[in-house]
KEROMAR-374884 format. One line per 4 residues: number of its first residue (from 0); their letters; for each residue x negated, y negated, z negated of C-alpha. Coordinates in pm, 1 decimal. Example, Ala and Ser with C-alpha at 12.3 -4.5 7.8 and 13.67 -1.06 7.14 Angstrom:
REM KEROMAR-374884
0	as	-1230.0:450.0:-780.0 | -1367.0:106.0:-714.0
REM end
This chain:
REM KEROMAR-374884
0	xxxx	0.0:0.0:0.0 | -103.2:-363.7:13.1 | -228.3:-342.9:-343.3 | -517.7:-130.4:-217.2
4	xxxx	-666.5:-444.6:-64.7 | -850.3:-641.2:-328.4 | -902.6:-1017.5:-281.3 | -1241.9:-1172.4:-340.6
8	xxxx	-1199.0:-1404.4:-643.2 | -1511.3:-1600.5:-549.5 | -1368.8:-1685.7:-211.6 | -1064.6:-1862.8:-356.5
12	xxxx	-726.7:-1881.9:-185.0 | -708.4:-1889.4:191.5 | -640.4:-2228.4:349.4 | -279.4:-2295.7:435.0
16	xxxx	-354.2:-2351.5:800.8 | -652.9:-2348.5:1028.4 | -668.4:-2393.2:1404.7 | -940.1:-2206.1:1583.6
20	xxxx	-1162.7:-2357.2:1849.6 | -1152.9:-2336.3:2225.1 | -1053.0:-2026.0:2406.1 | -1334.7:-1824.2:2562.9
24	xxxx	-1312.8:-1766.7:2936.9 | -1432.0:-1408.4:2901.3 | -1244.9:-1119.4:2743.1 | -1199.8:-1247.1:2391.1
28	xxxx	-1065.9:-1141.3:2054.5 | -689.8:-1168.4:2032.2 | -565.3:-1469.5:1838.8 | -303.2:-1408.1:1570.7
32	xxxx	-95.0:-1664.4:1383.0 | -0.2:-1527.9:1040.4 | 298.6:-1718.0:893.5 | 367.1:-1633.9:528.8
36	xxxx	369.4:-1842.6:210.3 | 211.0:-1565.3:3.8 | -147.6:-1693.2:27.2 | -283.8:-1394.2:-162.0
40	xxxx	-128.9:-1160.4:93.1 | -232.1:-1365.8:395.2 | -584.2:-1402.1:258.9 | -621.0:-1025.0:228.2
44	xxxx	-459.9:-957.0:565.6 | -669.2:-1229.9:725.3 | -989.1:-1067.4:598.6 | -870.8:-722.0:704.7
48	xxxx	-767.1:-824.6:1056.8 | -1073.2:-1043.7:1106.9 | -1293.8:-746.2:1020.6 | -1104.7:-553.5:1291.4
52	xxxx	-1200.8:-815.7:1551.2 | -899.1:-1047.1:1553.3 | -910.0:-1425.2:1524.1 | -662.2:-1506.3:1249.0
56	xxxx	-499.9:-1841.0:1174.0 | -286.2:-1875.2:861.5 | 15.3:-2100.9:806.5 | 204.5:-2111.1:476.9
60	xxxx	516.9:-2281.7:615.1 | 714.9:-2324.8:934.1 | 601.8:-2686.4:955.2 | 237.2:-2582.1:957.3
64	xxxx	316.8:-2302.9:1203.9 | 466.2:-2555.5:1446.6 | 153.3:-2770.2:1419.8 | -63.7:-2467.5:1497.9
68	xxxx	147.9:-2368.0:1797.7 | 134.0:-2722.2:1935.3 | -244.2:-2743.2:1909.7 | -375.4:-2396.2:1994.6
72	xxxx	-292.2:-2082.3:2191.4 | -202.4:-1754.1:2025.3 | -152.7:-1399.5:2152.0 | 83.3:-1283.4:1876.6
76	xxxx	271.7:-1410.7:1569.6 | 314.2:-1224.9:1241.2 | 614.8:-1397.7:1085.4 | 764.5:-1357.0:739.8
80	xxxx	1143.5:-1385.7:708.2 | 1153.3:-1595.4:390.3 | 953.0:-1920.3:398.9 | 966.9:-2231.0:177.5
84	xxxx	1095.8:-2462.5:449.7 | 1322.2:-2235.5:649.5 | 1426.6:-1891.0:763.9 | 1186.7:-1688.8:977.6
88	xxxx	1476.0:-1539.5:1171.9 | 1598.1:-1885.2:1271.7 | 1240.9:-1978.1:1367.3 | 1214.6:-1667.5:1585.7
92	xxxx	1536.4:-1766.0:1761.4 | 1396.6:-2119.3:1804.0 | 1082.1:-1980.2:1967.3 | 1281.9:-1775.2:2216.2
96	xxxx	1466.3:-2089.3:2327.2 | 1135.6:-2266.0:2400.3 | 996.0:-2177.5:2744.4 | 640.0:-2199.9:2608.7
100	xxxx	694.0:-1916.2:2362.0 | 967.1:-1709.8:2523.0 | 733.6:-1414.2:2580.8 | 501.9:-1462.3:2283.6
104	xxxx	504.1:-1132.3:2084.9 | 650.0:-1167.3:1734.2 | 615.0:-914.7:1452.4 | 855.0:-987.1:1167.0
108	xxxx	768.4:-912.9:803.1 | 1029.4:-885.0:529.8 | 1084.2:-744.5:183.1 | 1434.7:-661.0:304.4
112	xxxx	1401.3:-323.0:470.7 | 1767.7:-238.5:526.9 | 1853.2:-114.7:879.0 | 2086.2:-409.9:944.6
116	xxxx	1808.0:-655.7:856.6 | 1577.6:-490.4:1106.8 | 1846.3:-483.6:1373.7 | 1918.5:-854.1:1320.2
120	xxxx	1551.0:-942.9:1350.7 | 1516.7:-751.4:1675.7 | 1838.0:-897.6:1816.6 | 1713.3:-1251.4:1745.9
124	xxxx	1401.8:-1195.2:1954.0 | 1141.4:-1019.6:1738.0 | 941.0:-751.1:1916.8 | 881.3:-542.1:1605.3
128	xxxx	979.9:-542.5:1237.2 | 777.4:-422.2:940.0 | 917.2:-395.0:586.3 | 709.0:-487.2:281.5
132	xxxx	517.1:-332.6:119.8 | 316.6:-174.4:402.6 | -24.2:-31.8:476.0 | -254.9:-285.7:644.0
136	xxxx	-357.8:-12.5:886.3 | 2.6:18.2:1002.4 | 23.4:-356.9:1061.5 | -299.6:-343.7:1260.2
140	xxxx	-174.1:-47.0:1465.2 | 153.8:-222.6:1544.9 | -28.0:-544.0:1643.3 | -258.1:-352.2:1877.5
144	xxxx	34.5:-165.6:2034.1 | 223.8:-491.8:2094.7 | -80.0:-655.9:2252.6 | -134.9:-358.0:2483.2
148	xxxx	217.0:-400.3:2617.1 | 153.0:-758.7:2727.5 | -201.7:-723.2:2862.8 | -244.6:-807.9:3231.6
152	xxxx	-339.7:-523.2:3461.5 | -716.0:-468.6:3440.7 | -967.2:-321.2:3681.4 | -1282.5:-235.7:3491.0
156	xxxx	-1337.4:-452.5:3185.4 | -1335.2:-804.6:3321.6 | -1107.4:-819.6:3626.8 | -750.0:-948.0:3599.2
160	xxxx	-533.4:-829.6:3887.7 | -212.5:-997.4:4002.5 | -108.9:-826.8:4322.5 | -332.8:-956.3:4602.6
164	xxxx	-518.6:-1193.1:4369.3 | -807.3:-1083.3:4146.6 | -973.4:-1300.4:3881.8 | -1313.9:-1151.9:3803.9
168	xxxx	-1419.3:-1300.4:3469.3 | -1760.0:-1131.7:3461.0 | -1857.7:-1245.0:3811.6 | -1679.8:-1580.7:3768.7
172	xxxx	-1506.7:-1532.6:4101.5 | -1150.0:-1517.0:4229.4 | -1064.4:-1299.4:4529.5 | -754.2:-1304.7:4749.5
176	xxxx	-703.8:-994.2:4961.3 | -1059.5:-897.1:4867.4 | -1213.2:-1219.5:5001.0 | -1385.5:-1469.1:4766.5
180	xxxx	-1191.7:-1788.9:4697.7 | -1374.1:-2118.4:4743.3 | -1343.1:-2261.0:4391.7 | -1580.0:-2482.4:4197.7
184	xxxx	-1702.0:-2364.5:3858.1 | -1458.3:-2598.9:3682.1 | -1167.8:-2486.3:3899.6 | -1244.3:-2122.0:3828.1
188	xxxx	-1251.7:-2190.4:3454.3 | -913.6:-2360.8:3475.8 | -771.2:-2068.9:3675.0 | -916.4:-1819.8:3425.3
192	xxxx	-752.4:-1996.7:3129.9 | -410.5:-1965.4:3294.1 | -466.3:-1611.8:3425.6 | -544.4:-1487.5:3074.4
196	xxxx	-197.5:-1597.6:2958.9 | 31.6:-1479.9:3242.4 | 396.6:-1567.7:3202.2 | 317.2:-1821.0:2928.8
200	xxxx	379.3:-2192.4:2975.7 | 67.3:-2394.3:2891.1 | 88.6:-2766.4:2833.1 | -180.0:-2994.6:2974.1
204	xxxx	-308.7:-3052.3:2620.5 | -336.6:-2678.6:2557.0 | -526.8:-2628.3:2881.5 | -759.9:-2915.5:2798.2
208	xxxx	-815.3:-2774.0:2450.1 | -907.6:-2438.5:2601.1 | -1165.8:-2607.4:2823.5 | -1351.4:-2782.4:2542.2
212	xxxx	-1724.4:-2752.6:2581.2 | -1720.5:-2859.6:2944.1 | -1890.4:-3185.2:3038.8 | -1652.3:-3467.0:2949.0
216	xxxx	-1631.2:-3589.0:3308.0 | -1528.7:-3246.1:3437.9 | -1160.6:-3301.8:3363.5 | -1141.8:-3676.6:3321.8
220	xxxx	-899.8:-3708.3:3612.3 | -545.9:-3577.2:3611.7 | -534.1:-3203.3:3561.5 | -268.3:-3199.9:3833.4
224	xxxx	-538.9:-3276.7:4091.4 | -735.1:-2968.8:3991.5 | -421.2:-2753.3:3999.0 | -348.5:-2879.0:4351.2
228	xxxx	-696.6:-2777.6:4464.7 | -659.7:-2433.7:4311.3 | -324.0:-2387.4:4482.8 | -476.1:-2486.1:4816.1
232	xxxx	-710.2:-2188.0:4781.4 | -501.7:-1912.0:4620.4 | -147.6:-1984.2:4743.0 | -7.1:-1872.4:5077.6
236	xxxx	190.2:-2198.2:5087.2 | 52.9:-2457.4:4840.9 | 372.1:-2662.1:4876.2 | 578.2:-2365.1:4758.8
240	xxxx	347.9:-2200.4:4503.5 | 418.6:-1851.5:4372.6 | 121.4:-1799.1:4144.4 | 59.7:-2126.8:3959.1
244	xxxx	400.1:-2277.4:3882.3 | 494.1:-2616.1:3740.5 | 738.6:-2623.1:3449.9 | 881.6:-2972.4:3454.5
248	xxxx	813.0:-3161.1:3134.5 | 617.6:-2870.6:2982.2 | 309.0:-2784.2:3188.1 | 205.3:-2489.4:3401.1
252	xxxx	256.7:-2114.3:3398.9 | 57.2:-1847.9:3579.8 | 310.4:-1601.0:3720.7 | 281.1:-1240.6:3616.5
256	xxxx	233.0:-988.4:3896.3 | 596.5:-885.5:3918.1 | 712.8:-1247.8:3908.7 | 483.3:-1349.6:4194.5
260	xxxx	588.7:-1049.5:4402.7 | 959.9:-1117.7:4350.8 | 915.2:-1478.0:4460.9 | 734.7:-1369.6:4776.2
264	x	998.4:-1113.4:4869.2
REM end
């Protein structure tokens, strides 16, 4: 049970919220947002999951969780039902109404383990539901299983495949129908950021945050210009894009393979 994990008294309580740095353009550790007001629990789980290779951000309230989601990208949320400033179930429903987070995997935690509670959580948009107390190894196994279900199709270790388009992270090259695409280094990095989050709406600020570490003048002009240049190379018809789509008022989304194929049908 969770009691088998012992906190480190010298370390003190975990911070209520922390936003990790820029996203790596290579295959990176999955980023988890752990939303629970039990700082002792989140501190132990954070240590456990970090040791397993995850990047863990902790938020002790829904308000802090919203700040984290607005300022960084995450691959999965672990969300407690009962929080000091709201209901986790309502927050899950709120996420599913937001185009940016509609497909973001959510694992609900709750001390209420009755079947109807689990059914309600799943009906409101959660992808999985785990009752407290639980074994940390089970949480880790469920997180890994959920992430496997949303991974893009891979060829080898570092190639993302989306139908006719391949994004080779190791070679830093995109290929369309097997032929190299004429992209600058900065354009490839921008494409890679979007391709690693297929089906997920990314705001301009989130994209810029993911590209931190580049020379400041690399993206000093409108990001729309760079998107246009990428579309000119990877789209069959740049004026009617099927791979890099604009979501009015929100940002951009890189279409998943099945989405791109349905649009081209």
